C-alpha positions as YAML, in Angstrom:
chain: A
units: angstrom
residues:
- id: 1
  name: MET
  ca: [2.89, -17.53, -17.56]
- id: 2
  name: ASN
  ca: [-0.37, -17.09, -19.40]
- id: 3
  name: GLN
  ca: [-2.01, -13.78, -20.34]
- id: 4
  name: ILE
  ca: [-4.19, -13.68, -17.20]
- id: 5
  name: GLU
  ca: [-1.20, -14.22, -14.92]
- id: 6
  name: LEU
  ca: [0.77, -11.58, -16.80]
- id: 7
  name: GLN
  ca: [-2.08, -9.10, -16.40]
- id: 8
  name: LYS
  ca: [-2.27, -9.78, -12.63]
- id: 9
  name: VAL
  ca: [1.47, -9.17, -12.28]
- id: 10
  name: MET
  ca: [1.28, -6.03, -14.41]
- id: 11
  name: ASN
  ca: [-1.59, -4.70, -12.27]
- id: 12
  name: GLU
  ca: [0.57, -5.14, -9.18]
- id: 13
  name: ILE
  ca: [3.56, -3.48, -10.86]
- id: 14
  name: GLU
  ca: [1.43, -0.57, -12.05]
- id: 15
  name: ALA
  ca: [0.13, -0.09, -8.50]
- id: 16
  name: ILE
  ca: [3.74, 0.15, -7.30]
- id: 17
  name: ILE
  ca: [4.62, 2.57, -10.12]
- id: 18
  name: ASN
  ca: [1.62, 4.72, -9.17]
- id: 19
  name: GLN
  ca: [2.74, 4.79, -5.55]
- id: 20
  name: LEU
  ca: [6.22, 5.86, -6.64]
- id: 21
  name: SER
  ca: [4.81, 8.56, -8.90]
- id: 22
  name: GLU
  ca: [2.90, 10.06, -5.99]
- id: 23
  name: CYS
  ca: [5.91, 10.11, -3.70]
- id: 24
  name: ASN
  ca: [5.14, 12.29, -0.69]
- id: 25
  name: TYR
  ca: [8.74, 12.17, 0.48]
- id: 26
  name: CYS
  ca: [10.39, 13.97, -2.42]
- id: 27
  name: LYS
  ca: [7.28, 15.73, -3.79]
- id: 28
  name: LYS
  ca: [8.54, 15.00, -7.29]
- id: 29
  name: GLY
  ca: [6.37, 12.34, -8.85]
- id: 30
  name: ILE
  ca: [7.02, 10.95, -12.30]
- id: 31
  name: ASP
  ca: [4.94, 12.05, -15.26]
- id: 32
  name: TYR
  ca: [2.45, 9.95, -17.22]
- id: 33
  name: GLU
  ca: [4.84, 9.19, -20.09]
- id: 34
  name: SER
  ca: [7.53, 7.97, -17.67]
- id: 35
  name: LYS
  ca: [4.97, 5.77, -15.89]
- id: 36
  name: LYS
  ca: [3.89, 4.32, -19.23]
- id: 37
  name: LEU
  ca: [7.48, 3.61, -20.32]
- id: 38
  name: LEU
  ca: [8.34, 2.04, -16.98]
- id: 39
  name: SER
  ca: [5.29, -0.21, -17.19]
- id: 40
  name: GLU
  ca: [6.23, -1.30, -20.73]
- id: 41
  name: LEU
  ca: [9.79, -2.03, -19.61]
- id: 42
  name: PHE
  ca: [8.58, -4.30, -16.82]
- id: 43
  name: LYS
  ca: [6.21, -6.08, -19.19]
- id: 44
  name: LEU
  ca: [8.95, -6.68, -21.76]
- id: 45
  name: LYS
  ca: [11.33, -8.00, -19.11]
- id: 46
  name: ILE
  ca: [8.71, -10.37, -17.71]
- id: 47
  name: GLU
  ca: [7.86, -11.67, -21.19]
- id: 48
  name: GLU
  ca: [11.57, -12.08, -21.95]
- id: 49
  name: ALA
  ca: [12.12, -14.03, -18.71]
- id: 50
  name: CYS
  ca: [9.18, -16.31, -19.57]
- id: 51
  name: LYS
  ca: [10.63, -17.02, -23.04]
- id: 52
  name: ILE
  ca: [14.02, -17.88, -21.54]
- id: 53
  name: LYS
  ca: [12.41, -20.16, -18.96]
- id: 54
  name: LYS
  ca: [10.40, -21.97, -21.66]
- id: 55
  name: ALA
  ca: [13.53, -22.41, -23.81]
- id: 56
  name: SER
  ca: [15.52, -24.07, -21.04]
...
């Protein structure tokens, strides 16, 4: 996965995170710092999966 593909995936993930943070069902969205950490976690996991795939 190149940098452009990673950015496209991260944009989609961030859109999902934003939808979760504005949850109308529970009325308890997540704060900015939590959104940022969740986004970073997804990015790290995707990068890690790419490294494993390249190594095999």
